[in-house]
C-alpha positions, 0 to 999 in steps of 0.5 A: 500500500503506497504511503500517502504524501502529507501536505504541509500547511504554513500559517503566516501571521498577517496581523498588523498590531500586537496584543498590546496595540503596537505595530508589529515589526514584521507586519506587511506594508499597506498598499496605496490605492491608485487614484485615477484622474478625472477624464479630460475633455477631448480637445475641441469638444463643444460645451453642452447646449442650453437645451440639453442642460435644461433637460438635465437640470430642469425638474419639469423634464420628461422622466424627472420626478416632477415632470409628466412625459404625457403632458404637452406644453401649455400654449402661449398667450399669443397662440391663444389669441390667434386661435380665438381670432380664427375661431371667431372668424369662422363663426361669423362666416358660418352665421352669414352662410346660415342667414343666406340660406334662410333668405336673410331672415334673422336666426336664433341666438346661438351664443353660449351663456352660463344660463344655457349651459346650466339648463342643458345640464339640468335637462340632461339630468332629467332625461337620465332620471326618467323625468323627461323623454324625447317626443315619441320615446319612453322615459329611460333611467340612467341612474349613474349617468344622472349622478355624474351629471348632478355632480358636474353641476355641483362642481361647476357651482364650486368652481364659479363661486364668487364669479356669478351674478345673482340670477346665475347663482339662484339658477344653479342652486335651484337646479341642484336642489330639484335634481338632488331631490328627484334623484333621492326619490328615484333611488327610493322607488328603485330600492322599495318597488311597489308590491304586486297585488294578488287577488284574494290577498290583503293590500300591503301599503307601499311607500310614496312613489317618485314625483315628476319635476314640473 
């Protein structure tokens, strides 16, 4: 049987300090880390442009914490004025064409006012509540649509606070009051439908039904 060759292990003490805290005379010297110099700019390299510097440092740059990459920049005052002028010009041309088609007769006033806008939302909510319907059609209830329209009127009231005339303020308050009351009545009718009377059974009284807004 061959005799196994024994491997000798050499233990080297690489501690720098002795037990008393003094530097050992045979301690290995420390290696100094080389510090690489900063890369110098290439000769003739152009400095960063103002646009690129703004993209790097601006908090509104796309991808930065404060920026929204999907939000387009707001139009300038000059662009807004130009678009309004072009819009008004096309409206005047349209009015002239309609007047010519009507043989010179005066048309109705199509200018949008706060009262007309509020009235259009009010009528939309009535249609959605089933309180009104186009001629020849049956009323249909869209309870979630009515809720959204009523909330839209409430939002309009909040955002225009302090900027309405007395007539406009009273109109939107009255519209909200009537629509909210009608919405509650419709919800009560949905949650508590009238019972069906079966012949030979006693009559069970039901709750008040929804009322229509006049």
